[in-house]
C-alpha positions in Angstrom: 25.2 -23.9 18.7 24.5 -21.1 16.2 21.1 -21.2 14.7 20.5 -19.7 11.3 17.2 -18.9 9.7 15.4 -21.3 7.5 16.9 -21.3 4.0 15.0 -19.8 1.1 15.5 -20.9 -2.5 19.1 -20.4 -3.7 19.4 -18.5 -6.9 23.2 -17.7 -6.8 26.4 -18.1 -4.8 25.8 -14.6 -3.5 22.3 -15.5 -2.2 23.5 -18.7 -0.6 26.3 -16.8 1.2 24.1 -13.9 2.3 21.6 -16.3 3.8 24.4 -17.6 6.0 26.2 -14.3 6.7 25.3 -13.9 10.3 26.0 -17.6 11.0 29.4 -17.2 9.4 30.1 -14.0 11.4 29.3 -15.7 14.6 31.8 -18.4 13.8 34.4 -15.9 12.6 34.0 -14.0 15.9 34.7 -17.2 17.8 37.8 -18.0 15.6 39.2 -14.5 16.0 38.7 -14.3 19.8 35.8 -11.8 19.2 37.9 -9.3 17.2 35.0 -7.8 15.1 37.3 -6.2 12.5 39.3 -9.3 12.0 36.1 -11.4 11.8 34.5 -9.1 9.2 37.7 -9.3 7.1 37.7 -13.0 7.4 34.1 -13.4 6.3 34.7 -10.9 3.5 37.7 -12.9 2.3 35.6 -16.1 2.3 32.9 -14.4 0.4 35.3 -13.2 -2.3 36.9 -16.6 -2.6 33.5 -18.3 -2.7 31.9 -16.1 -5.4 35.1 -16.0 -7.5 35.7 -19.8 -7.4 32.0 -20.5 -7.8 32.0 -24.2 -6.7 29.2 -26.3 -8.1 26.1 -25.7 -6.0 24.8 -29.1 -6.9 27.9 -30.8 -5.5 27.9 -28.9 -2.2 24.1 -28.5 -1.6 24.0 -31.5 0.8 26.4 -29.8 3.2 26.6 -26.1 2.3 27.2 -25.1 6.0 30.0 -27.6 6.4 31.6 -26.4 3.1 31.4 -22.7 4.1 32.6 -23.4 7.7 35.6 -25.3 6.3 36.4 -22.4 4.0 36.2 -20.0 7.0 38.4 -22.2 9.3 41.0 -22.9 6.6 41.3 -19.2 5.6 41.6 -18.3 9.3 44.4 -20.9 9.8 46.2 -19.6 6.7 46.1 -16.1 8.0 47.4 -17.2 11.5 50.2 -19.1 9.9 51.1 -16.2 7.6 51.2 -13.8 10.5 53.4 -16.2 12.5 55.8 -16.5 9.6 56.0 -12.8 9.2 56.6 -12.2 12.9 59.3 -14.9 13.0 61.1 -13.8 9.9 61.3 -10.0 10.7 63.4 -9.0 13.7 62.6 -5.4 14.6 65.6 -3.3 15.5 63.9 -2.5 18.8 64.4 -6.2 19.8 68.1 -5.9 19.2 70.5 -5.8 22.1 74.3 -5.4 21.9 74.6 -7.4 25.0 73.5 -10.5 23.1 76.8 -10.6 21.2 80.3 -11.5 22.1 81.7 -8.1 21.1 80.4 -4.7 20.3 81.9 -5.0 16.8 79.9 -8.1 16.0 76.8 -6.6 17.5 77.1 -3.5 15.3 77.7 -5.7 12.2 74.4 -7.5 12.9 72.6 -4.2 13.6 73.8 -2.8 10.2 72.5 -6.0 8.5 69.1 -5.7 10.2 68.9 -2.0 9.3 69.8 -2.7 5.7 67.3 -5.6 5.5 64.5 -3.4 6.9 65.2 -0.6 4.5 65.1 -2.9 1.6 61.9 -4.6 2.8 60.2 -1.4 3.6 
């Protein structure tokens, strides 16, 4: 699949991650349908989480690649779910049609509520 270079001695979480950076980028590109900016953001987020949480290197050394890949995949799934929730909860006014309502009056009432909600959210 994706080959990475032979590992050198690990001195820190940062070293471990940097040794696998290109390998993680290749996986991130696959997960994001080759959206380079999104893949870079994803790898950056995984890096930040990894160096801040600092899991025990002794505990993960047997399967470091699996550990990092799982972090990458879970973070990507979390972002996809968050984006889906945001898309589903916010109805843009441009998607609004008065013909979807029984009367013009009820349509205007919903339009006012949408406008008010967007003003408060924005």
